[in-house]
C-alpha positions as CSV (number, residue, x, y, z in Angstrom):
1,X,61.0,-3.0,128.0
2,X,58.7,-0.7,126.0
3,X,59.1,-0.7,122.2
4,X,58.6,1.9,119.6
5,X,57.2,1.3,116.2
6,X,56.0,3.6,113.3
7,X,52.5,3.9,114.7
8,X,53.9,4.9,118.1
9,X,56.2,7.4,116.4
10,X,53.2,9.2,114.8
11,X,51.0,8.6,117.9
12,X,48.2,6.8,116.1
13,X,46.7,3.3,116.6
14,X,47.6,0.4,114.3
15,X,44.1,0.7,112.7
16,X,44.4,4.3,112.0
17,X,43.1,5.5,108.6
18,X,45.1,7.5,106.1
19,X,43.6,10.8,107.2
20,X,44.6,10.2,110.8
21,X,48.1,9.4,109.7
22,X,48.4,12.5,107.5
23,X,47.0,14.7,110.3
24,X,49.5,13.3,112.9
25,X,52.4,13.7,110.6
26,X,51.6,17.3,109.7
27,X,51.1,18.2,113.3
28,X,54.4,16.6,114.6
29,X,56.5,17.6,111.6
30,X,55.7,21.3,112.1
31,X,56.7,20.9,115.8
32,X,60.0,19.1,115.2
33,X,61.1,20.6,111.8
34,X,64.8,21.6,111.8
35,X,63.9,25.0,110.5
36,X,61.8,25.6,113.6
37,X,64.4,24.0,115.9
38,X,67.8,25.1,114.5
39,X,70.7,23.5,116.2
40,X,68.6,21.1,118.3
41,X,69.9,17.5,117.8
42,X,66.9,16.0,119.6
43,X,64.3,17.7,117.4
44,X,66.4,16.6,114.3
45,X,66.4,13.0,115.4
46,X,62.7,13.0,116.1
47,X,62.0,14.6,112.7
48,X,64.0,11.9,111.0
49,X,62.0,9.2,112.7
50,X,58.7,10.9,111.7
51,X,59.9,11.0,108.1
52,X,60.7,7.3,108.2
53,X,57.4,6.4,109.9
54,X,55.3,8.4,107.5
55,X,57.1,7.1,104.4
56,X,56.2,3.6,105.4
57,X,52.6,4.1,106.7
58,X,51.5,6.4,103.9
59,X,52.4,3.9,101.2
60,X,49.7,1.0,101.2
61,X,52.1,-1.6,99.9
62,X,54.9,-0.8,102.4
63,X,52.4,-0.5,105.2
64,X,51.0,-3.9,104.4
65,X,54.5,-5.5,104.4
66,X,55.4,-3.7,107.6
67,X,52.2,-5.0,109.3
68,X,52.8,-8.5,108.0
69,X,56.4,-8.5,109.3
70,X,55.4,-7.5,112.8
71,X,55.9,-4.3,114.5
72,X,59.4,-3.5,116.1
73,X,57.8,-4.1,119.5
74,X,58.5,-7.7,119.0
75,X,62.2,-7.1,118.6
76,X,64.7,-6.8,121.4
77,X,66.1,-3.3,122.2
78,X,69.7,-2.6,121.6
79,X,71.9,-3.0,124.6
80,X,75.1,-1.4,123.5
81,X,76.7,0.9,121.0
82,X,76.7,-1.8,118.3
83,X,75.7,-0.7,114.8
84,X,73.8,-3.1,112.5
85,X,73.2,-2.7,108.8
86,X,70.6,-4.5,106.7
87,X,69.2,-4.2,103.2
88,X,65.5,-3.5,102.7
89,X,63.6,-5.2,100.0
90,X,62.5,-2.0,98.5
91,X,64.8,0.8,97.1
92,X,64.2,4.3,96.1
93,X,66.0,5.4,92.9
94,X,66.5,8.9,94.1
95,X,67.9,8.0,97.5
96,X,71.3,9.6,98.4
97,X,73.6,7.6,100.6
98,X,75.4,10.8,101.4
99,X,72.3,11.8,103.5
100,X,72.5,8.5,105.4
101,X,76.2,9.0,106.1
102,X,75.5,12.5,107.3
103,X,72.9,11.2,109.7
104,X,75.3,8.6,111.1
105,X,78.0,11.3,111.5
106,X,75.7,13.5,113.4
107,X,74.6,10.6,115.6
108,X,78.3,9.8,116.3
109,X,78.9,13.4,117.2
110,X,75.9,13.4,119.7
111,X,76.9,10.1,121.3
112,X,80.7,9.9,121.0
113,X,83.4,11.7,123.0
114,X,84.1,15.2,122.1
115,X,87.5,17.0,122.7
116,X,87.4,20.1,124.8
117,X,88.0,23.4,123.1
118,X,91.3,25.3,123.5
119,X,91.6,28.3,125.7
120,X,93.6,31.5,124.9
121,X,95.2,33.8,127.3
122,X,97.9,36.6,127.3
123,X,100.7,37.0,129.8
124,X,102.5,40.4,130.1
125,X,106.3,40.3,130.7
126,X,108.2,43.5,131.4
127,X,111.1,44.0,129.0
128,X,113.7,43.7,131.8
129,X,112.3,40.4,132.9
130,X,112.2,38.8,129.5
131,X,115.7,37.5,129.7
132,X,115.4,35.5,132.9
133,X,111.7,34.5,132.5
134,X,109.0,34.7,135.2
135,X,106.1,33.1,136.8
136,X,102.7,34.6,136.3
137,X,99.2,33.8,137.7
138,X,96.3,34.2,135.3
139,X,92.6,33.8,136.1
140,X,90.5,31.8,133.6
141,X,86.9,31.0,133.1
142,X,87.3,27.3,132.3
143,X,84.7,24.6,131.7
144,X,85.3,21.9,134.1
145,X,83.3,18.9,135.4
146,X,79.9,20.0,136.6
147,X,79.7,19.6,140.4
148,X,75.9,19.0,140.4
149,X,75.9,16.0,138.0
150,X,79.6,15.0,138.3
151,X,80.1,15.3,134.6
152,X,77.3,13.0,133.6
153,X,75.0,15.8,132.3
154,X,71.9,14.3,133.9
155,X,70.4,14.3,137.4
156,X,69.0,11.1,138.7
157,X,65.2,10.7,138.8
158,X,63.3,8.9,141.6
159,X,61.3,6.9,139.0
160,X,62.4,5.8,135.5
161,X,60.3,6.4,132.5
162,X,60.5,5.4,128.8
163,X,63.0,7.4,126.8
164,X,61.2,10.1,124.8
165,X,63.6,9.8,121.8
166,X,63.3,6.1,121.2
167,X,60.0,5.4,123.0
168,X,61.7,2.8,125.1
169,X,63.1,0.7,122.2
170,X,66.7,1.8,122.9
171,X,67.7,2.2,119.3
172,X,67.4,4.7,116.4
173,X,67.1,3.6,112.8
174,X,68.2,5.5,109.8
175,X,66.8,4.5,106.4
176,X,68.0,5.7,103.0
177,X,66.9,3.8,99.9
178,X,67.7,0.0,100.4
179,X,70.0,0.6,103.4
180,X,68.8,0.6,107.0
181,X,71.2,1.4,109.8
182,X,70.3,0.9,113.5
183,X,72.3,2.5,116.3
184,X,71.9,2.8,120.0
185,X,69.7,5.6,121.1
186,X,71.7,8.8,121.6
187,X,69.4,9.9,124.5
188,X,69.4,6.7,126.6
189,X,72.5,5.0,125.3
190,X,70.5,2.0,124.3
191,X,68.8,1.4,127.7
192,X,65.4,2.5,126.6
193,X,64.7,4.2,129.9
194,X,65.2,7.8,130.9
195,X,66.6,7.5,134.4
196,X,67.5,11.2,134.7
197,X,66.7,14.7,133.4
198,X,69.2,17.3,132.0
199,X,71.2,19.0,134.6
200,X,70.0,22.6,135.2
201,X,73.5,23.9,135.9
202,X,75.3,22.6,132.8
203,X,72.3,22.1,130.6
204,X,73.1,18.5,130.0
205,X,76.7,19.1,128.8
206,X,78.4,17.7,131.9
207,X,80.7,20.7,132.1
208,X,80.2,24.1,133.8
209,X,82.2,27.3,133.7
210,X,84.1,28.4,136.8
211,X,86.8,30.8,137.7
212,X,90.3,29.2,138.2
213,X,93.8,30.7,138.8
214,X,96.6,29.0,136.9
215,X,100.3,29.4,137.5
216,X,102.2,29.9,134.2
217,X,105.9,29.8,133.7
218,X,107.3,32.0,131.0
219,X,110.6,30.6,129.8
220,X,113.8,32.7,129.8
221,X,114.4,34.6,126.5
222,X,110.7,34.7,125.6
223,X,109.9,37.1,122.7
224,X,107.0,39.3,122.0
225,X,104.2,37.3,120.4
226,X,105.6,33.9,121.3
227,X,103.0,31.3,122.1
228,X,103.2,28.7,124.8
229,X,100.9,25.6,124.7
230,X,100.0,23.7,127.9
231,X,98.5,20.4,126.8
232,X,95.3,19.3,128.6
233,X,94.9,22.7,130.4
234,X,91.9,23.9,128.3
235,X,88.2,23.3,128.5
236,X,87.0,19.8,129.7
237,X,86.0,17.4,127.0
238,X,82.4,16.0,126.8
239,X,81.4,12.4,127.3
240,X,84.9,11.4,128.2
241,X,86.7,13.4,125.5
242,X,90.2,14.7,126.0
243,X,90.5,18.2,127.4
244,X,91.7,21.1,125.1
245,X,94.9,23.0,125.5
246,X,95.8,26.3,127.0
247,X,97.5,28.6,124.5
248,X,99.3,31.5,126.1
249,X,100.6,34.5,124.1
250,X,103.6,36.3,125.5
251,X,103.4,40.1,125.3
252,X,106.6,42.0,126.1
253,X,105.9,45.3,127.7
254,X,108.2,47.8,126.0
255,X,110.4,50.2,127.9
256,X,110.3,53.8,126.4
257,X,113.6,54.7,124.8
258,X,114.9,51.2,124.8
259,X,114.7,48.2,122.5
260,X,115.9,44.6,122.8
261,X,118.2,42.8,120.5
262,X,119.0,39.3,121.7
263,X,120.2,39.6,125.2
264,X,121.4,43.3,124.7
265,X,119.6,46.5,125.3
266,X,119.9,49.4,122.8
267,X,119.3,53.0,123.7
268,X,120.2,56.5,122.8
269,X,122.7,59.0,124.3
270,X,121.8,62.6,123.7
271,X,124.9,64.9,123.5
272,X,125.2,68.6,122.8
273,X,127.6,69.7,120.1
274,X,130.0,71.0,122.8
275,X,129.9,67.8,124.7
276,X,130.7,65.8,121.6
277,X,133.5,68.0,120.4
278,X,135.3,68.7,123.8
279,X,134.4,65.5,125.6
280,X,132.9,65.2,129.0
281,X,131.8,62.9,131.8
282,X,128.1,62.5,132.2
283,X,125.7,60.7,134.4
284,X,123.5,58.2,132.6
285,X,120.2,56.8,133.9
286,X,119.9,53.1,133.4
287,X,116.5,51.2,132.6
288,X,116.3,49.8,136.1
289,X,116.4,53.3,137.6
290,X,120.1,53.3,138.7
291,X,122.8,55.6,137.4
292,X,126.3,55.2,136.0
293,X,129.0,57.6,135.0
294,X,130.1,57.5,131.4
295,X,133.2,59.2,129.8
296,X,132.6,60.8,126.5
297,X,135.9,61.2,124.6
298,X,136.6,64.4,122.6
299,X,135.4,64.6,119.0
300,X,132.7,61.9,119.4
301,X,130.8,61.6,116.2
302,X,127.1,61.0,115.8
303,X,126.4,57.2,115.7
304,X,129.3,56.4,118.0
305,X,128.2,53.4,120.2
306,X,129.1,53.1,123.8
307,X,129.1,49.6,125.2
308,X,128.3,49.1,128.9
309,X,129.1,45.4,129.6
310,X,126.8,43.3,131.7
311,X,124.2,46.1,131.9
312,X,121.7,44.4,129.5
313,X,119.0,41.8,130.2
314,X,119.5,39.6,133.1
315,X,119.6,35.9,132.1
316,X,118.3,32.9,134.0
317,X,121.8,31.5,134.6
318,X,122.9,34.7,136.2
319,X,124.7,36.2,133.2
320,X,123.7,39.5,131.7
321,X,123.7,41.0,128.2
322,X,125.3,44.3,127.3
323,X,123.9,47.7,126.9
324,X,124.7,49.8,123.9
325,X,124.1,53.6,123.7
326,X,124.2,55.3,120.3
327,X,125.4,58.9,120.4
328,X,123.0,61.5,119.0
329,X,124.3,65.1,118.6
330,X,121.9,67.9,119.3
331,X,122.6,70.8,116.9
332,X,121.7,74.1,118.7
333,X,119.6,76.7,116.9
334,X,122.0,79.6,116.1
335,X,119.9,82.8,116.1
336,X,122.5,85.6,116.5
337,X,125.1,86.8,114.1
338,X,128.0,86.7,116.6
339,X,127.5,82.9,117.0
340,X,127.3,82.5,113.2
341,X,130.6,84.3,112.8
342,X,132.3,82.0,115.3
343,X,131.1,79.0,113.4
344,X,132.4,80.4,110.2
345,X,135.8,81.0,111.8
346,X,135.8,77.4,113.1
347,X,135.0,76.0,109.6
348,X,137.8,78.1,108.2
349,X,140.3,76.7,110.7
350,X,139.2,73.1,110.0
351,X,138.5,73.0,106.3
352,X,139.3,69.2,106.1
353,X,137.6,68.2,109.2
354,X,136.1,64.7,108.5
355,X,132.4,64.4,108.8
356,X,132.5,60.9,110.4
357,X,135.1,58.9,112.3
358,X,135.5,55.1,112.6
359,X,133.1,53.7,115.2
360,X,134.9,52.9,118.4
361,X,133.7,51.2,121.6
362,X,134.1,52.7,125.0
363,X,134.7,50.1,127.8
364,X,133.2,51.1,131.1
């Protein structure tokens, strides 16, 4: 298996002079610098290796010890995800181990399983169906297993070649001060060979977006703004990670003129002054479009509540809530003097007429 050492990292021969090492480092560092490649984990890893190689080869004493110890080509490549730690004879006083831990954390994020993201959707439920629940179909753009690479993120090549990230060594080394940590290569998983190229369809992620229809059951009695969570129904995880969840927000479609309170429906009943005083029998339109007759007793005050039993929300077990209608009195606009005189005469005949009466319930 091919190996990668500091000379190979910079692309210079072992007998390269200092000027050649400096020139190679400047050229490659400009190409792979994180500021030029924001968010590119491959470029970040290569830049870290360039820094390590240049720090060793640009120092005469460290380069001499490195050459005397033998290039990493003589070492065996890593064959698994094992992580080895060793202390170096030299230490830098200003080295920060937090930077090393950050590099290891980034490496673990690139190589380890990653949980899929949650998905969010909204289901509309008409007010009259909120009591018994409903089933709804929603269409989602969900990231699932890529059909081209079967979730591997790579397409098989006809001929293998050395891994570009580790140069065939199969491992990545992170050095900070006196501590050196070696991990399996994030690109080839420690194999040292690149046997595939990134999938064009999923761009190496192993997951591609596709349209999918999901059947969702909204439970009986769901309220506006309630959230339902379906575990494992979100986006697919990467590298064997668990899938995310599907979070569904219930939106109750209001019914003009009606409001819900528990299993009951509350509405208004508009009455004229004559209907409220003399009483009447009126035809009331219900929310479902049907009609019923309602007897209004004489002297019905404003705020009187009529209860229509079992005319509210239909429940999942077959029961129904009630419907309550609150009486509202329409006061006519009196514009002629004759009508005013009649009202004055009425007020004189009923000087102690109470302004309100106890609230009663009318049974249908």
